[in-house]
C-alpha positions in Angstrom: -201.8 20.1 117.2 -198.0 19.3 117.5 -197.7 18.7 113.8 -199.0 22.2 113.0 -196.5 23.7 115.4 -193.4 22.0 114.0 -191.0 24.2 112.1 -190.1 23.4 108.5 -186.6 22.5 109.6 -187.9 19.9 112.0 -189.2 18.0 109.0 -186.0 17.9 107.1 -184.3 15.1 109.1 -185.2 12.4 111.6 -183.7 11.2 114.9 -180.4 9.4 114.6 -180.7 5.7 113.7 -177.9 5.2 116.3 -180.4 6.0 119.0 -182.8 3.4 117.7 -180.1 0.7 118.1 -179.4 1.9 121.6 -183.1 1.6 122.4 -183.1 -1.9 121.1 -180.0 -2.7 123.1 -181.5 -1.5 126.3 -184.0 -4.3 126.1 -181.3 -7.0 125.8 -179.6 -8.8 128.6 -175.8 -8.8 128.4 -175.6 -7.6 124.7 -172.4 -7.5 122.7 -172.1 -3.8 122.2 -169.9 -2.8 119.3 -172.0 0.3 118.5 -170.6 2.8 121.0 -169.1 6.0 119.5 -167.1 7.0 122.6 -164.0 5.7 124.3 -164.4 2.9 126.8 -161.6 4.4 128.9 -162.1 7.0 131.6 -160.6 10.4 131.5 -157.1 10.5 133.0 -156.5 11.1 136.7 -155.0 14.5 135.8 -158.4 15.6 134.5 -160.2 14.2 137.5 -158.0 16.3 139.7 -158.4 19.4 137.6 -162.2 19.0 137.8 -162.1 18.5 141.6 -159.8 21.5 142.1 -162.1 23.7 139.8 -165.2 22.6 141.7 -163.6 23.3 145.1 -162.4 26.7 143.8 -166.0 27.6 142.9 -165.4 27.7 139.2 -169.1 27.6 138.3 -169.2 30.9 136.5 -169.2 31.6 132.8 -165.8 31.9 131.2 -165.2 34.4 128.4 -166.9 33.3 125.2 -163.6 32.3 123.7 -162.8 30.1 126.7 -160.8 30.0 129.9 -157.6 31.9 129.4 -155.2 29.1 130.7 -156.7 26.6 128.3 -156.8 29.0 125.4 -153.2 29.9 125.9 -152.2 26.3 126.0 -154.0 25.3 122.8 -152.9 28.5 121.0 -149.3 27.7 121.9 -149.7 24.2 120.3 -151.4 25.7 117.2 -148.6 28.3 116.8 -145.9 25.7 117.1 -147.5 23.4 114.5 -148.7 26.0 111.9 -146.4 29.0 112.4 -149.2 31.3 111.3 -149.7 34.5 113.3 -153.3 34.9 112.0 -154.4 31.4 113.0 -156.4 31.8 116.3 -158.1 29.2 118.6 -161.1 29.3 120.8 -163.0 26.7 123.0 -166.2 25.3 121.7 -169.0 23.3 123.4 -167.7 20.1 122.0 -166.7 19.5 118.4 -170.4 19.2 117.4 -170.9 22.7 118.9 -168.1 23.9 116.6 -169.8 22.4 113.6 -173.0 24.3 114.4 -171.0 27.5 114.8 -169.4 26.9 111.4 -172.7 26.4 109.7 -174.3 29.4 111.3 -171.4 31.7 110.5 -170.8 30.8 106.9 -173.5 28.8 105.2 -176.7 30.4 103.7 -179.9 28.6 102.8 -179.4 27.2 99.3 -175.6 27.0 99.5 -174.2 23.6 98.5 -172.0 21.8 101.1 -169.9 18.8 100.0 -169.7 15.9 102.3 -168.1 12.5 101.8 -170.4 9.4 101.8 -170.3 7.6 104.3 -170.3 10.5 106.7 -170.8 11.4 110.4 -174.5 11.6 110.9 -174.5 15.3 112.0 -173.1 16.6 108.7 -176.1 15.9 106.5 -178.7 16.7 109.2 -177.1 20.0 110.1 -176.9 21.1 106.5 -180.6 20.3 106.1 -181.4 22.1 109.4 -180.0 25.4 108.1 -181.5 25.1 104.7 -178.3 24.2 102.8 -178.0 21.5 100.2 -175.7 18.6 101.2 -173.8 17.2 98.1 -172.6 13.7 98.8 -169.5 12.3 97.1 -169.5 8.5 97.1 -166.2 7.0 98.5 -167.1 3.3 98.2 -165.6 0.8 98.2 -162.2 1.9 99.6 -163.5 5.1 101.3 -160.6 7.2 99.9 -161.0 10.8 99.0 -160.9 11.3 95.3 -159.9 14.9 94.6 -161.2 14.7 91.0 -164.6 13.7 92.2 -164.6 16.8 94.6 -163.5 19.0 91.7 -166.3 17.7 89.5 -168.9 18.3 92.3 -168.0 22.0 92.8 -170.5 24.4 91.3 -171.0 28.2 91.6 -173.3 27.4 94.6 -170.6 25.4 96.5 -169.8 27.1 99.8 -168.1 24.5 101.9 -166.4 21.1 102.1 -166.6 19.2 105.3 -163.7 16.7 105.6 -163.1 14.1 108.3 -159.9 12.0 108.8 -159.5 9.7 110.6 -163.1 9.1 109.5 -166.3 8.1 111.3 -167.7 5.6 110.3 -165.1 4.0 108.0 -161.8 4.4 109.9 -160.1 5.7 106.8 -157.0 7.8 107.3 -156.3 10.1 104.4 -152.9 10.0 102.8 -150.8 13.2 102.3 -151.8 13.1 98.7 -155.5 13.1 99.5 -155.2 15.8 102.1 -153.0 18.1 100.2 -155.1 17.7 97.0 -158.4 18.6 98.8 -156.7 21.5 100.6 -155.3 23.0 97.5 -158.5 22.5 95.5 -160.5 24.3 98.1 -158.0 27.3 98.0 -158.1 27.3 94.2 -161.9 27.3 94.1 -162.4 29.7 97.0 -164.4 27.2 98.9 -164.4 27.0 102.7 -162.8 23.7 104.0 -163.7 22.5 107.4 -161.5 19.7 108.9 -163.1 17.6 111.6 -160.0 16.2 113.4 -161.7 14.8 116.6 -160.1 11.4 115.9 -156.7 12.8 115.1 -154.9 10.9 117.9 -156.3 7.6 116.8 -154.3 7.2 113.6 -152.2 4.2 112.7 -150.3 6.1 110.0 -149.0 9.6 109.9 -151.7 12.2 110.4 -151.9 15.2 108.0 -154.2 18.2 108.5 -155.4 20.2 105.4 -154.5 23.3 107.4 -150.9 22.4 106.7 -151.5 23.1 103.0 -154.2 25.8 103.1 -154.1 28.7 105.6 -157.8 29.3 105.4 -158.9 25.9 106.7 -161.0 25.8 109.8 -160.0 22.9 112.1 -162.3 21.4 114.7 -161.0 19.2 117.5 -161.6 18.4 121.1 -161.2 16.2 124.2 -164.1 13.8 123.9 -162.3 11.0 122.1 -158.6 11.6 122.8 -159.1 12.0 126.6 -162.3 10.1 127.3 -164.3 13.2 128.1 -167.4 13.2 125.9 -169.8 14.3 128.6 -167.8 17.4 129.5 -168.4 19.0 126.1 -165.1 20.7 125.6 -163.8 21.1 122.0 -161.9 23.7 120.2 -161.6 25.4 116.8 -158.8 27.2 115.1 -158.6 29.1 111.8 -158.1 32.6 110.3 -158.8 35.2 112.9 -161.6 36.9 111.0 -163.4 33.6 110.5 -162.9 32.7 114.2 -164.3 36.1 115.3 -167.5 35.4 113.4 -167.9 32.0 114.9 -167.4 33.5 118.4 -170.3 36.0 117.6 -172.6 33.0 117.2 -171.2 31.2 120.3 -172.0 34.3 122.4 -175.7 34.0 121.5 -176.0 30.1 121.6 -173.7 28.2 123.9 -172.3 31.3 125.6 -169.2 29.2 126.5 -168.1 25.6 127.1 -168.6 24.4 130.7 -166.1 26.1 133.0 -165.2 23.0 135.1 -164.8 20.9 132.0 -162.4 23.4 130.5 -160.2 23.3 133.5 -160.3 19.5 133.6 -159.3 19.5 129.9 -156.4 21.8 130.7 -155.0 19.2 133.1 -155.8 16.4 130.7 -153.3 17.8 128.3 -150.6 16.8 130.7 -151.6 13.1 130.6 -149.9 10.5 128.6 -152.7 8.8 126.6 -150.5 6.7 124.3 -151.2 3.4 126.0 -154.9 3.9 125.2 -154.2 4.6 121.5 -152.0 1.5 121.3 -154.7 -0.6 122.9 -157.1 0.5 120.2 -154.6 -0.5 117.5 -154.4 -3.9 119.0 -158.2 -4.2 119.1 -158.4 -3.2 115.5 -155.9 -5.9 114.6 -158.0 -8.5 116.6 -161.0 -7.7 114.4 -159.0 -7.8 111.2 -157.5 -11.1 112.1 -160.8 -12.5 113.2 -163.0 -11.3 110.4 -161.1 -10.5 107.2 -161.7 -13.9 105.7 -165.5 -13.5 105.9 -165.9 -9.7 105.6 -164.7 -6.9 103.3 -163.5 -4.5 106.0 -162.2 -1.8 103.9 -158.8 -0.5 105.2 -159.5 0.9 108.7 -156.4 2.7 109.8 -157.8 5.1 112.5 -160.6 6.4 114.7 -162.0 3.3 116.4 -164.4 2.1 113.7 -164.5 -0.1 110.7 -167.3 -0.2 108.1 -167.6 -3.8 106.8 -169.8 -4.8 103.9 -172.8 -7.0 105.0 -172.1 -10.4 103.5 -175.7 -10.9 102.7 -178.9 -8.9 102.4 -179.1 -5.2 103.1 -177.2 -3.7 106.1 -180.6 -3.1 107.8 -181.6 -6.8 107.4 -178.2 -7.9 108.6 -178.2 -5.7 111.7 -181.8 -6.6 112.6 -180.7 -10.3 112.7 -177.5 -9.4 114.6 -179.5 -7.7 117.3 -182.5 -10.1 117.6 -180.7 -13.4 117.2 -177.1 -12.8 118.4 -177.6 -9.8 120.8 -174.9 -8.0 118.8 -175.3 -4.2 118.6 -173.8 -2.6 115.4 -175.2 0.3 113.3 -176.7 -0.1 109.8 -174.9 1.8 107.2 -177.9 3.8 106.0 -177.6 5.8 109.2 -174.3 7.2 107.7 -174.9 6.9 104.0 -177.2 7.0 101.0 -176.4 3.3 100.7 -177.5 0.4 102.9 -174.7 -2.1 102.1 -172.3 -1.7 105.1 -172.5 -1.5 108.9 -170.5 0.4 111.4 -168.5 -1.6 114.0 -166.9 0.1 116.9 -164.0 -1.4 118.8 -164.2 1.1 121.6 -165.0 -1.8 123.9 -163.3 -4.4 126.1 -161.2 -7.2 124.6 -163.8 -9.7 126.0 -166.6 -7.9 124.2 -164.6 -7.8 121.0 -163.9 -11.6 121.2 -167.6 -12.2 121.7 -168.3 -9.9 118.8 -166.0 -11.8 116.5 -167.6 -15.1 117.4 -171.1 -13.7 116.7 -170.1 -12.0 113.4 -168.5 -15.2 112.2 -171.7 -17.1 112.9 -173.8 -14.3 111.4 -171.9 -14.3 108.1 -172.9 -17.9 107.5 -176.5 -17.4 108.6 -178.4 -15.6 105.9 -181.7 -17.4 106.3 
């Protein structure tokens, strides 16, 4: 009976492979968990106090669809200072993933082609299939850089959008100015919408560039989940040309309505917190993994987010990860969750130093254990 009730879109994608790893990990005692895609630090005390004050003040109502005024004003001021564009407007989304959904609903038609870079955040491909669009994957192996010529070659009359992510999940790649400017100007030249997912913006070991610096029509998605340790509060934001933002807001009104009120007021206070020590701690954890594994693994060149995407030293990534879990109690994610290839695996260093040390030991043993 259920099978006959399912919508056609339900059949276009499956549950995230990340959930399957989590399910396996739940059965293990004291696993080495390097699979988590969220910070291992708590949100700052300022955010705690902001949430407490909001709860005590009875802030359990809806906010305006575009967000709580105090938070909107704060983010808009930051956007104005950075981009100096009077037509670039911001609003609050229900997480960055919520922003992605609004982008898709507002601008992408069934049959439109949407360019994504392989490897990719799992939602990109699934979301495009969900709305009937055609995801067009551009292979970035082995260095995970964004090749502007490959993007140009992939554009057809059906191309509607490019979804771009730097610092990148799952690879940790941080695009150079040349890469960013090239993609931004190409999108403008070809009249293609460019969406920049900047949720890991603060976790960059080099200088961060946004394509919105080079193309005024870019839609930027960002949020507080990663930078301020607030993933469960579902507070993100988007900014872009005012007419495009108004159309996204129209869909927010009839889907999410608004982001959680208390979460928005917690996020407002979080903006006053100094998070730099956390960002520096992740740089040090990244360096620990590079120092501990680079002689046995091809790690790419992870410069941001809190991930790296090593190549499995033997077998497929799926085979490698199965052994990592069953024999070494090591939780990592096989690359075919994020990619059309099954050669690499995602490793997250959003974990304690002790866990990372255990992970390095397990990965060193695993590299020499193909049988």
